[in-house]
C-alpha positions, 0 to 999 in steps of 0.5 A: 505460562509457557510463553513467559517460561521460554523467553526466561530460558531465552534470556538465559541463553543469551547471557551464556548461562546454559553451558554444554556441560553443565545443565541449568539448576532450578536455583539458576532458572529462578534467579533468571526469572527474578531478574526477568521480572524487574521492573522495566522503565523508559524515562523521559526528562521533560524539563524544557531546560534538558530538551533536545532538538525538535522532532527530526522526522527523518526515520521514514524512509523506503528502498523500493517501497514504492513501485508504481503510481499509487501503489501504494496509495498517495494517502498512505504515503502522505499519511506517514510524510517520509522525507527520503525514498531510495529507488532504482536508476532510470530503465533500470533492469534490476527490478520491474518496478521503482524507477525513480525517473518514472515515480518522480512526478507521483512521489514529489506530488506526495511531498517527498523531498529527496529521491536517492538513486541507486545507479548501479541498480540499472544492472540486471544481476545481483550481486551486479554483473561487472563489465569494467568501470568504462562500461559503468561510466557510460551508463552513469553518463546515460543515466544522470544525463536523462534524469536531469535533463531540462530540470531546474536547480531545485528539481535536481537538488531533490535528487542524489545518486549513489555511485556504489552499493555495497562496495565493500562486498560487491566489485571490489571486496578489500580493494579500497584503493581501486574503489576510491580511484573509480569512485573519483571517475564516476563522481567526476562524471556526474559533476561534469554533467552538472555540478549541483548534482548531489552524490552519495556514499560510500554506501557500505553494507555496514558502518566501517570506521576505519575504511571510511576514515581512509575513503574520506581522506581520499575524497578531501585530497581529491575534491570528490566529497559526497553531499550524502554520507550513507551506510547500512545498519542491518543487524539487530546489534546495530540498535546498541552500536548505531550511536557510535557510528554516528559519533565517529561519522560526525567526527569525519565531517569535522576533520575532512568537511572542514574546508568544504561548502558542503553540509553533508547529510548523514542517511543510513539508507537501509536499515532494520534486520529481517525479523524486525520489518512489519513489527510495530514494536521492534520498528519504535526501537529502530526509528527512535534511535535515528531521530534521536540522532537528527539522522535520516533512515530507510527501511530495507528492501527484504521483501515486496517492492509494493508495500512500503517495505511491509508497512502497506497491507494493500495498495490502500490498506495499512498493516499494524506497523504503518500506525507506528510511522503515522503516529511518528509523523504526528509528533511534534515539539521537543524531544526529551531525553531517555534514561533505561532503567532495567531495560534488556538489550535488543534480542529476538524477543525484542525491548522496550524503547520509544520516544517522547516530545513535548510541544508547548505551542499545541499545550500536548506531550507525545510518547511512542513506545513498545517492543516487550511482552508483558508489563511496560513502564513509562515515566515522563519525569519533570512533566509539571516543570513544562509551561503546558503542565505547570503546577498540574496534579493531573494530566489528560491521557489517551493511549492507542495500541497498534498490534502485529497484524501480519505484514499482509494484514489490514490493521482496520483499527487501532483501539484506545486502551485508555482514555481519562486523567491520570494523577501525577506523582509529584512532577512525574506522570507514570503510565503503565501497560500491563498486558502487552504482546511482544510486538505491540507499540503503543502511543500516548497523547497527553494534555492538560485535564479539564477537571480533577476527576482521575481513573486509575490505568487498570480501571478503564474499560476497553474493549475485550480482546485476547490472543491465543498463540498457536504454538500454545495450543493443542497440536493435532496429527502431524501438527508441529510447532517452530520457533522462528528467532534467527535473524533470517526469520520474518516477524511472527507473533511470539517468534513461533508459529505451527506447520506440519497441517498437510492433510486432514488428519492435521490440525490446531485446537484452541482453548479460549474463554470469553467474559460474556455471550455475544458475537466475537471477531475471530482472526486467524493468522496464516501464511501460504506460499506459492508453490514452485513453478517452472520459471518460464511456463509459470506452470506448477511442477512437482520439483525443481522449480521456482516461487515466481509468486503464482500463488494459489488458494488453500482452506482449513476447516474451522469447528466451534466446540466440536460443530464444523461452522465453515471452510476458511479460505486463505490467499497466497502470501507468496512465501512461508513466513509472510502473514495475514489474516482471515476474519470470521464471526463466531456467536460464543456464549460466556465461558470456554470454547474449543476452536479447531483449525484443520487442513482441508484438501489434498494430502501434501505429505511426500511432496517437495516442501517447495511444491506443498499448497498448505498453511502455516498458523501463527496466532488467533485474536479473538475480540468482542464486538461491541455493536454491528455498526462499522464506525470510525471515530477521529479525535482532536488529537489525530487532526492535523491543523495547517494554514489552510485548516485541518486534515483528517486521516480516516481508516474505512474498515469497508468500501462504500458510504460513510455519514459523517457526524462531528463536534465542533462548530463553524463551517469548512470546505470539505475535500478529498485527496485525488490523483490525477494519473498520467495519460500513458505509462511513459516516465515523462507523463505527468502526475498530480495530487490535488483536492476533489471538493465535495461541499461545505460541512457544519460542524456540530451536526448530525448526518453532515454529509454522506460520502463515499470512502475508499477501504483503508486511508482516506486524506480529508481536508477541512479548509477554512479559518472560522471553525473548531472540530473536536471529533469526527465520527463516520458510520457506515451507511449501508442504505446509501450503498444503493446508490451504487450500480454494478456492472459485471465485466463479462456483460461489457461491450469487447472488441479486438483483433487476433494478432496471429503472431507467435507470441507465448501467453502466460497465465492471465493473459490473452490476445484479445478480451475473452470471458473465462470462468472463475469461481472467485469472481462475481458471477462466477465469470470474468474478462481475461487480462488482455493484451496491450499496444493493440486495439483491444477494448472493453467498455460500457455506457452509463447514463447519469442525471447529473453531471458531476464527480463519481467513484469507479471501483474496479474488482481485479485480479493480478498475478504477474510475476517479474518477466524472465530476463536475458543476460549479456550472454543470452542466458535467462535470469530471475532475481535470486531473493527478492520477490519482484511483481508486475503492477499491472496497468490500464487506460481508462477514458470517459467520452474520449477525453484524455484517459487516466492510466491506472496501476493494479497492485499484484494480488498474488493469485489468479484467484484473489480479486481487489479493488481500486477506486479511481475518480471520474467525471461523467456528464448529464446523459450517456457516458462511454467508459472504456478501458484499454492498455496502450503497451507504453511501458515495456520493462522486457522486450520479451514480454507485452503489457496485459490489463488486469483480469477484470471482474466488475465495475462499481460506480458512484456519486462522490457524495449522496443526499435525498434527491440522488442522480440516477445511474442506468447501465448499458453493457454495450458502448453507445456512440458517444460524441467526445467532449472537452477536458474538464478544467481543474482548479484546487478546491476553495477554502470558505470565507470567514463567514461561510455557512451551510447555506448555499447562498454562501457556498465558496466559488466552485471547482469545475471538478466538483459534483453539482450533486443536490444536497438536503443534508443540513450540513452540507451544501452543493457546490455547482459545476461550471464545467465547459459545455461539450463542443461537437466533433461529429463526423457523419457516418452512414448507418449500415443496411446489413444482409446476412446469408448462409454459407452453402456446405459450411457451418458459416454465415456471410455478412455484407453491406454497403461501402462508407467512404468516410469510414476507416472501417467497420465493427462486426458484433455477434452472438448467440443471444438477441441482446448480444450479451457477452457478443463477439466482434471483429474489426474490419480495418479497411473502408473497401472490405464490404463482407465477412464470413462468420463461423458458427458453432452450435446449432443456435441462431446468430445475432449479427449487427455491424457500424462504420467507425472513423478514426480521429486522431487515436480515437474512434468516432462511430456511426450508427448500428445496423438493425439486428439481423437474426440468422436460424 
């Protein structure tokens, strides 16, 4: 009731019923409460005679939502099918990532239709520094020329260039005449480069009808009309005002484009207010208003540049808001007009809103709705007048729910809250949700009923779950609740949170009640800021520092019914207001319980607020666990039919192997989306996304195939024409996980030569590969991020019994913030409000072949480790896997590039069966003859009469695993990779002599010169097997001895080998015998 009263009072305040001089009477409160309890209904008229245009799908766009290749992942992007993205200009200084030129190959491979470029983001400062229009004109000429050079007309058409960003505030203020004059100059420069280049503007920070009228009048007279008409809608009130803005803009088109060949596109390229990003229910409101008008829209860059503007919890993990856009992408057919009944105006506590479409070809209606707490009502008027439901007495309804998981919380499930047949009321279908949370969103899929049975909406037995708001709990010690309804506040559940948890006396007590005895999943929603640091050294300071996203972990103690159960460790969320959650499993008996969370650690009271290391609490979610199985079920309504077959986006709760069972019939070729990374980090290097074939699957079988899934979204393809699939079920197979092998990074071979320069190494960075202690790493150790552009290398050798495709999972940490930049006058500069982060990269090569340049999303803390999974092809026998960084992309001249901090590697076949390839690992890198690049071709679809029999397997891609299969539902696809071509260089095996250096704690190593060598590698350490050994590199074959300093009294072991540079690779001779020096 506390929440309801708070909202009623808020409604009263917003209605102006509370005056400073007049207290609100009990009667007035009751009147407001009664008004608030009115039934709020969305009426969609599905009568085909009144239907609107097809679903437009233009509301999915981002500003700096993508930072680097696969950050976020291709599967996360294609799953929501964005049309237009906004990124920075080529070589832009405004932010360290999100370069539209560098990202072009990747974004096009992900299906993005247009990349809009903010040209002024070439500049370093915000607001943009002004060096005069001539300076800007030259920069535009440089940027645009570079971006369109060598491109076809079709490729050029996929760009659009924003000449000025928010010129009503930046550079021009009220000087519209001057802005128009400069617009013409820049416009002419761009069109002179190529008249087919598309231009966007005027891009005001809000829609200004009178200024826009003046601007377009000028453009018509001076022949400089833009192809994209752009502006921003960033205030909550714009939810009401946008339709009028759109109407006015279309009048401008009628007036000023009448005699032009240009058919302008309306694009609101920054929209959604600050406190709605990451909020599922509110985002339903925003995307719906744009689709109603067939206008493109893009989310704003309020927060992090690597999160699809707060839709991605991690590189491959969706948060609750991502599912709103996934469902939106799945909608099809004609839109139904909407009428609101008793629906509130948009406000801090939301508004019920949504959109509906009816696809007669698919015989399906879709409803996307949400945004209001409590009861929600949706009516599809005249549904029985559609061809699909003509004369129907009931319809089959399936309703999915997504909730606020925090901006950084992984939405690993979207539960079904109703499935069954619902009786029609005459020609209308009414749906209702009785217990919605404020930020919930819902997706209803409606199809013809298969029988006459019906189930009441409130009679459906769904999984028990409850949300308990922290502000409604009992405060302990200095804990205090705070309301967060300002437009400058990020989203919190119920717009409130609890702070003041600064000492071990402070905490929050939740009283919960559960319906039955069993295991419950407890999700604790927290926010943990990165304490301030010196902006240059990144060392923590007590005052006068900055939040540079250098995060740290903090703790709460969890007690259940007075008994301490464990410490809960919270990762950094960078800033207070960004939320994540931590999951704990608790066993509870039916009835009431007390759950207490208390701060643990050093007292934070008295510290500067920006230096405090303590967590805020938003809410807890408690969910009954029906089973211990980790399972994902995808119904037919969630599958996407294409001309090639069927596609599925599988959201795996955990990393590892899953066994697929299905309902249906026939056989299809199974494949998974694969990113083919560039050979280096240069903008011009190509990136592609294709299919990795996994074999054939027969539907209607159990245990059809066991395949490796990455945690989060996995894009799967089932290609073919002669099959039908009704349901897919993926069950985690712990036994199959035993086929994977782990390699600790600290056990790998490491090499490198000290630079001996005056470079300043920041946290997480060293000159050469080096093992560091870390309590949160596997085994308590990791290899520190090592410097790029040198000869640094880390690697291991793996022996497999079968050639084929494997998954390489890399566990890493990366907390590098944007580098400090220098302004024109030499001052150091950091962006004032965007949290700029660096996604470190690393080249991964197998057997000396062309490497893959893989990016590693920032983890916000050097103690937080995450995983990136890469596809690699291995040959039968020994394979050398090496990790380097070539320093081929330098955003700042002041800072080199480094690898991430590396914890461990996991290697696993892409699919498993009874006769599995054996994997053996040698941490050292053996001599491997370089092998040619494998040819890669698209996955083949089965013929119409294909089956699970190997004799009917389609012709195979050379990139496909040759893994034998005993499973009835999958047939192995043989490899046709070309045989290895030998490129041997004959190098002698060295013979060493080792002696102590008299009077010094050192040994001298000698060998005989090999004239064919480029140099020598000396490996030494205190362990006989040379585990965690150090390496010295000799760069000349004329040097035939080296001194090695000793530490301690332990014996030393030494071995060496010669190497020859062949192109940019090293070919090695055999190692000498290992020599012991006592």
